[in-house]
DRENMIBA-973561 format. One record per residue (C-alpha): residue number from 1; x, y, z. Coordinates in pm, whole numbers, plus 32768, in hexadecimal, padded with zeros to 4 digits. Example, Ala and Ser with C-alpha at 12.3 -4.5 7.8 and 13.67 -1.06 7.14 Angstrom:
// DRENMIBA-973561
rec n:1&X:84CE&Y:7E3E&Z:830C
rec n:2&X:8557&Y:7F96&Z:82CA
// end
This chain:
// DRENMIBA-973561
rec n:1&X:CFCF&Y:C502&Z:F1AF
rec n:2&X:D12A&Y:C4A8&Z:F132
rec n:3&X:D157&Y:C3C4&Z:F005
rec n:4&X:D260&Y:C2B7&Z:F00D
rec n:5&X:D359&Y:C2D8&Z:EEF0
rec n:6&X:D437&Y:C1BA&Z:EE80
rec n:7&X:D582&Y:C23F&Z:EDF9
rec n:8&X:D655&Y:C187&Z:ECF4
rec n:9&X:D795&Y:C0FE&Z:ED8C
rec n:10&X:D878&Y:C1B1&Z:EC92
rec n:11&X:D92A&Y:C2DA&Z:ED3A
rec n:12&X:D843&Y:C29F&Z:EE5F
rec n:13&X:D8E4&Y:C382&Z:EF61
rec n:14&X:D8F5&Y:C4A1&Z:EE64
rec n:15&X:D782&Y:C477&Z:EE1A
rec n:16&X:D737&Y:C471&Z:EF8D
rec n:17&X:D809&Y:C5A9&Z:EFC9
rec n:18&X:D741&Y:C65E&Z:EEBC
rec n:19&X:D5F7&Y:C5F4&Z:EF59
rec n:20&X:D667&Y:C65C&Z:F0B3
rec n:21&X:D6D9&Y:C7B1&Z:F035
rec n:22&X:D580&Y:C7E4&Z:EF9E
rec n:23&X:D4D9&Y:C77E&Z:F0E5
rec n:24&X:D5AE&Y:C87E&Z:F19F
rec n:25&X:D56A&Y:C996&Z:F0A4
rec n:26&X:D3F4&Y:C94A&Z:F0A2
rec n:27&X:D3E9&Y:C94A&Z:F21D
rec n:28&X:D38D&Y:C7DD&Z:F248
rec n:29&X:D4CF&Y:C7B9&Z:F310
rec n:30&X:D4EA&Y:C8F3&Z:F3E4
rec n:31&X:D613&Y:C9A2&Z:F489
rec n:32&X:D670&Y:C901&Z:F5D3
rec n:33&X:D595&Y:C7CE&Z:F59C
rec n:34&X:D61D&Y:C66F&Z:F5C5
rec n:35&X:D620&Y:C59D&Z:F486
rec n:36&X:D579&Y:C44B&Z:F4B5
rec n:37&X:D64B&Y:C350&Z:F3F5
rec n:38&X:D54D&Y:C239&Z:F428
rec n:39&X:D42F&Y:C308&Z:F39C
rec n:40&X:D4F9&Y:C376&Z:F26D
rec n:41&X:D573&Y:C214&Z:F228
rec n:42&X:D40A&Y:C19E&Z:F227
rec n:43&X:D397&Y:C2BF&Z:F150
rec n:44&X:D4A4&Y:C292&Z:F047
rec n:45&X:D4C3&Y:C118&Z:F059
rec n:46&X:D637&Y:C11A&Z:F0AA
rec n:47&X:D720&Y:C096&Z:F1B7
rec n:48&X:D7D2&Y:C173&Z:F2B1
rec n:49&X:D923&Y:C15D&Z:F200
rec n:50&X:D8D3&Y:C234&Z:F0CB
rec n:51&X:D801&Y:C31E&Z:F19F
rec n:52&X:D924&Y:C35B&Z:F28B
rec n:53&X:DA0A&Y:C394&Z:F160
rec n:54&X:D913&Y:C49B&Z:F0E4
rec n:55&X:D90F&Y:C53F&Z:F23A
rec n:56&X:DA8B&Y:C551&Z:F233
rec n:57&X:DA71&Y:C60D&Z:F0E7
rec n:58&X:D97C&Y:C705&Z:F180
rec n:59&X:DA59&Y:C727&Z:F2B4
rec n:60&X:DB7E&Y:C789&Z:F1D4
rec n:61&X:DA99&Y:C88E&Z:F134
rec n:62&X:DA41&Y:C91C&Z:F28A
rec n:63&X:D8D1&Y:C8B8&Z:F278
rec n:64&X:D8C6&Y:C7B2&Z:F38C
rec n:65&X:D97E&Y:C769&Z:F4D1
rec n:66&X:D9F0&Y:C602&Z:F505
rec n:67&X:D9E6&Y:C5AB&Z:F676
rec n:68&X:DAAE&Y:C47B&Z:F6F0
rec n:69&X:D9BB&Y:C362&Z:F74A
rec n:70&X:D898&Y:C458&Z:F736
rec n:71&X:D853&Y:C473&Z:F5C1
rec n:72&X:D836&Y:C5C0&Z:F50D
rec n:73&X:D780&Y:C70B&Z:F52B
rec n:74&X:D739&Y:C81B&Z:F42D
rec n:75&X:D827&Y:C93E&Z:F45F
rec n:76&X:D794&Y:CA7A&Z:F4EE
rec n:77&X:D854&Y:CB9D&Z:F45C
rec n:78&X:D8A9&Y:CC9C&Z:F567
rec n:79&X:D876&Y:CE12&Z:F55B
rec n:80&X:D9EE&Y:CE43&Z:F551
rec n:81&X:DA0E&Y:CD5A&Z:F427
rec n:82&X:D8FB&Y:CE12&Z:F36C
rec n:83&X:D9A6&Y:CF5F&Z:F3A5
rec n:84&X:DAEF&Y:CECB&Z:F32D
rec n:85&X:DA58&Y:CE25&Z:F1F9
rec n:86&X:D987&Y:CF4A&Z:F179
rec n:87&X:DAA7&Y:D031&Z:F10E
rec n:88&X:DB57&Y:CF09&Z:F06B
rec n:89&X:DA19&Y:CEAF&Z:EFAE
rec n:90&X:D9F6&Y:D01B&Z:EF45
rec n:91&X:DB52&Y:D017&Z:EEB1
rec n:92&X:DB20&Y:CEC9&Z:EE03
rec n:93&X:D9D4&Y:CF3D&Z:ED72
rec n:94&X:DA6B&Y:D082&Z:ECF2
rec n:95&X:DB88&Y:CFC4&Z:EC4E
rec n:96&X:DA96&Y:CECB&Z:EBB2
rec n:97&X:D9CB&Y:CFEF&Z:EB2A
rec n:98&X:DB01&Y:D089&Z:EA8E
rec n:99&X:DB73&Y:CF44&Z:E9ED
rec n:100&X:DA16&Y:CEE6&Z:E97B
rec n:101&X:D9EF&Y:D032&Z:E8C5
rec n:102&X:DB33&Y:CFF2&Z:E80E
rec n:103&X:DB07&Y:CE7E&Z:E7C6
rec n:104&X:D98F&Y:CE4F&Z:E7A2
rec n:105&X:D922&Y:CDA1&Z:E663
rec n:106&X:D7D9&Y:CE07&Z:E5C3
rec n:107&X:D738&Y:CCB1&Z:E5F0
rec n:108&X:D78C&Y:CCB7&Z:E762
rec n:109&X:D6F7&Y:CE14&Z:E783
rec n:110&X:D5B4&Y:CD9D&Z:E6E1
rec n:111&X:D5A5&Y:CC81&Z:E7DE
rec n:112&X:D5D5&Y:CD6D&Z:E906
rec n:113&X:D4CF&Y:CE5C&Z:E87A
rec n:114&X:D3D4&Y:CD3F&Z:E85F
rec n:115&X:D418&Y:CCD4&Z:E9C6
rec n:116&X:D3F1&Y:CE3C&Z:EA3C
rec n:117&X:D29F&Y:CE60&Z:E98E
rec n:118&X:D222&Y:CD1E&Z:EA29
rec n:119&X:D2A4&Y:CD85&Z:EB80
rec n:120&X:D1E1&Y:CECB&Z:EB69
rec n:121&X:D0A7&Y:CE03&Z:EB10
rec n:122&X:D0DA&Y:CD2E&Z:EC46
rec n:123&X:D0FB&Y:CE6D&Z:ED12
rec n:124&X:CFB8&Y:CEF9&Z:EC83
rec n:125&X:CF08&Y:CDB1&Z:ECCC
rec n:126&X:CF8E&Y:CD9C&Z:EE2F
rec n:127&X:D040&Y:CC54&Z:EDE4
rec n:128&X:D164&Y:CC75&Z:EED2
rec n:129&X:D1FB&Y:CB1A&Z:EEA1
rec n:130&X:D208&Y:CB3B&Z:ED26
rec n:131&X:D28E&Y:CC9B&Z:ED4A
rec n:132&X:D3A1&Y:CC2E&Z:EE3A
rec n:133&X:D40E&Y:CB0F&Z:ED59
rec n:134&X:D42F&Y:CBF5&Z:EC2A
rec n:135&X:D4D3&Y:CD05&Z:ECF9
rec n:136&X:D5EA&Y:CC13&Z:ED56
rec n:137&X:D5FC&Y:CB93&Z:EBEE
rec n:138&X:D62A&Y:CCF5&Z:EB66
rec n:139&X:D744&Y:CD42&Z:EC57
rec n:140&X:D7E7&Y:CBF6&Z:EBFF
rec n:141&X:D7C4&Y:CC44&Z:EA8B
rec n:142&X:D86A&Y:CD98&Z:EAB7
rec n:143&X:D991&Y:CCF5&Z:EB66
rec n:144&X:D9A1&Y:CBEA&Z:EA57
rec n:145&X:D9A5&Y:CD00&Z:E954
rec n:146&X:DAD8&Y:CD91&Z:E9FF
rec n:147&X:DB97&Y:CC58&Z:E98E
rec n:148&X:DC79&Y:CC46&Z:EABD
rec n:149&X:DC6D&Y:CAF4&Z:EB6C
rec n:150&X:DD1B&Y:CB66&Z:ECAB
rec n:151&X:DC29&Y:CC89&Z:ECCC
rec n:152&X:DAFE&Y:CBA2&Z:EC9B
rec n:153&X:DB79&Y:CAAB&Z:EDA0
rec n:154&X:DBBB&Y:CBBA&Z:EEA3
rec n:155&X:DA5F&Y:CC4A&Z:EE6A
rec n:156&X:D9AF&Y:CAFA&Z:EE80
rec n:157&X:DA48&Y:CAA3&Z:EFD0
rec n:158&X:D9EC&Y:CBEF&Z:F074
rec n:159&X:D897&Y:CC10&Z:EFD1
rec n:160&X:D82F&Y:CAB3&Z:F03E
rec n:161&X:D88F&Y:CAFD&Z:F1A6
rec n:162&X:D7B2&Y:CC31&Z:F1A8
rec n:163&X:D692&Y:CB74&Z:F104
rec n:164&X:D66F&Y:CAA7&Z:F242
rec n:165&X:D5F1&Y:CBE9&Z:F2E3
rec n:166&X:D517&Y:CC6F&Z:F1CB
rec n:167&X:D406&Y:CB6C&Z:F207
rec n:168&X:D3DE&Y:CBFE&Z:F365
rec n:169&X:D38B&Y:CD58&Z:F2DD
rec n:170&X:D264&Y:CD60&Z:F1EC
rec n:171&X:D26F&Y:CEA9&Z:F12D
rec n:172&X:D186&Y:CFC1&Z:F191
rec n:173&X:D0CB&Y:D064&Z:F070
rec n:174&X:D1B6&Y:D195&Z:F06C
rec n:175&X:D2ED&Y:D0B8&Z:F07A
rec n:176&X:D26E&Y:CFE0&Z:EF60
rec n:177&X:D21B&Y:D10D&Z:EE86
rec n:178&X:D371&Y:D19F&Z:EED3
rec n:179&X:D41C&Y:D05C&Z:EE66
rec n:180&X:D35B&Y:D05A&Z:ED1C
rec n:181&X:D3BA&Y:D1C6&Z:ECDF
rec n:182&X:D525&Y:D167&Z:ED20
rec n:183&X:D511&Y:D053&Z:EC1E
rec n:184&X:D46A&Y:D135&Z:EB1E
rec n:185&X:D57E&Y:D238&Z:EB3F
rec n:186&X:D688&Y:D129&Z:EB2A
rec n:187&X:D5EA&Y:D0A1&Z:E9EC
rec n:188&X:D5E7&Y:D1F8&Z:E949
rec n:189&X:D756&Y:D22A&Z:E99F
rec n:190&X:D7AF&Y:D0D0&Z:E91D
rec n:191&X:D6F3&Y:D107&Z:E7D7
rec n:192&X:D7AD&Y:D250&Z:E7A8
rec n:193&X:D8F8&Y:D1A9&Z:E803
rec n:194&X:D921&Y:D2C4&Z:E900
rec n:195&X:DA36&Y:D239&Z:E9DC
rec n:196&X:DA36&Y:D350&Z:EAE1
rec n:197&X:D8BC&Y:D356&Z:EB0C
rec n:198&X:D893&Y:D1DD&Z:EB15
rec n:199&X:D9A6&Y:D1BD&Z:EC1C
rec n:200&X:D902&Y:D2CE&Z:ECEC
rec n:201&X:D7A8&Y:D22D&Z:ECD7
rec n:202&X:D83A&Y:D0D8&Z:ED31
rec n:203&X:D8D2&Y:D16B&Z:EE6C
rec n:204&X:D78B&Y:D216&Z:EECB
rec n:205&X:D6CF&Y:D0D0&Z:EE9C
rec n:206&X:D7B5&Y:D014&Z:EF8A
rec n:207&X:D789&Y:D127&Z:F08E
rec n:208&X:D610&Y:D108&Z:F072
rec n:209&X:D62E&Y:CF8F&Z:F0A0
rec n:210&X:D6F8&Y:CFD0&Z:F1DA
rec n:211&X:D5C8&Y:D077&Z:F275
rec n:212&X:D4F7&Y:CF3D&Z:F244
rec n:213&X:D60D&Y:CE68&Z:F2D7
rec n:214&X:D61E&Y:CF41&Z:F40E
rec n:215&X:D4A4&Y:CF1C&Z:F432
rec n:216&X:D4CF&Y:CDA3&Z:F41D
rec n:217&X:D5D1&Y:CDAC&Z:F533
rec n:218&X:D4E7&Y:CE7F&Z:F609
rec n:219&X:D3D4&Y:CD7B&Z:F5CF
rec n:220&X:D4B9&Y:CC5C&Z:F631
rec n:221&X:D52E&Y:CD14&Z:F769
rec n:222&X:D3C4&Y:CD58&Z:F7CE
rec n:223&X:D366&Y:CBE9&Z:F7A4
rec n:224&X:D492&Y:CB79&Z:F86F
rec n:225&X:D43B&Y:CC6E&Z:F985
rec n:226&X:D2CE&Y:CBFD&Z:F984
rec n:227&X:D335&Y:CA90&Z:F9AE
rec n:228&X:D416&Y:CAEA&Z:FAD3
rec n:229&X:D304&Y:CBAD&Z:FB8C
// end
């Protein structure tokens, strides 16, 4: 059962854009699905004007399609787009790893270490939502540690597009364990300020994520085929 949330009017469309991004990442708004403006206006206690402004923001980010006189739908990333994005994300992640090793402050390292420990606890407890939230937070923190705004912005745009697919592919036990192992190796390399090793592990991690994304696409294709038959 959804809970209605009344949003303060200050920077309303920005607040709405943030909420809609979260709904997309969490899978509440799924790839290919139409976005009901009326339902969202009721839920958030807003008029259509700020909601449509928020949808324009998400359209510019590549997260929704705006259809003339037909509202909006959540973007479904194609297989071609995934294959194009993955090598770019690999390169961005490797560069972030290199810069983070060189620029990381001790207090920031302590923060990342604490998040990693908690993420591992979520993994051991089978708490996938908490794990996923911290997983994204750790990657974001590594990019922040790189201290390169253009790099961060490029990463955020591409990573968010791929997140629309991740909710369609719950991790298998081996995939989940593999992802945790990736993170553990990355943490060791970061703690040692080992630029070459951290960059290598970051690339491997993105490649492993690509496997889950391809599984998500297979799942979407199967559902589409089932509806057509």
